[in-house]
C-alpha positions in Angstrom: 105.1 89.6 101.1 107.7 87.3 102.7 105.0 85.9 105.0 102.6 85.5 102.1 105.2 83.5 100.3 106.0 81.4 103.3 109.6 82.7 103.6 109.0 83.9 107.2 106.3 83.2 109.8 104.6 86.0 111.6 102.7 84.5 114.5 99.8 84.8 115.2 99.5 86.8 112.0 101.1 89.8 110.3 98.9 92.5 111.8 99.3 91.2 115.3 103.0 90.6 114.9 103.5 94.2 113.7 101.4 95.7 116.5 103.5 93.7 119.1 106.8 94.7 117.5 105.8 98.4 117.5 104.7 98.2 121.1 108.1 96.7 122.1 110.3 99.1 120.0 110.6 102.8 120.3 110.0 103.4 116.6 108.5 106.3 114.8 106.9 106.3 111.4 108.7 108.2 108.5 106.1 109.9 106.3 106.0 108.9 102.6 106.0 112.4 101.1 106.8 114.0 97.7 110.6 114.2 98.6 110.8 110.5 99.3 108.8 109.7 96.1 111.1 111.9 94.0 114.3 110.5 95.6 113.1 106.9 95.0 113.3 107.6 91.3 116.8 109.2 91.5 118.6 106.4 93.3 119.5 102.9 92.4 118.7 103.2 88.7 119.3 99.5 88.0 117.3 98.3 91.0 113.8 97.3 90.0 112.2 96.7 93.4 110.1 99.8 94.2 109.8 98.8 97.8 113.6 98.8 98.2 113.8 102.2 96.4 111.3 103.7 98.8 113.1 102.3 101.8 116.5 103.7 100.7 114.9 107.1 99.7 113.2 107.3 103.1 116.6 106.6 104.8 118.2 109.3 102.8 115.5 112.0 103.2 115.2 111.5 106.9 118.9 110.8 107.6 118.3 107.3 108.9 120.3 104.1 108.8 118.6 101.3 106.9 118.7 97.9 108.7 118.6 95.1 106.2 119.8 91.6 105.3 119.2 92.3 101.6 122.5 91.5 99.9 121.8 93.7 96.9 121.3 96.8 99.1 124.3 95.9 101.3 126.6 95.6 98.2 125.2 98.8 96.7 125.6 100.9 99.9 123.1 103.5 98.7 122.7 104.9 102.2 124.0 104.2 105.7 123.3 100.5 106.4 123.3 98.3 109.4 123.6 94.7 108.3 121.1 92.4 109.9 121.8 88.7 109.4 
């Protein structure tokens, strides 16, 4: 969405940028399952962004550290966070 809104540029395009990033980084996908979905509704009650809620719930369910520059999440500290500025 940030690329669609012109806030970041992903060259040559989002699909290619993501494929390149995943090839360069030893990352694993965390499955969106019923536990993540349920936790997303139990956390951050005042936070309206469903994507942020899913990210935090995923970090909590899988015992991960969330890397973010989002000031709202950094201030809320809903899970372990590594600030990326």
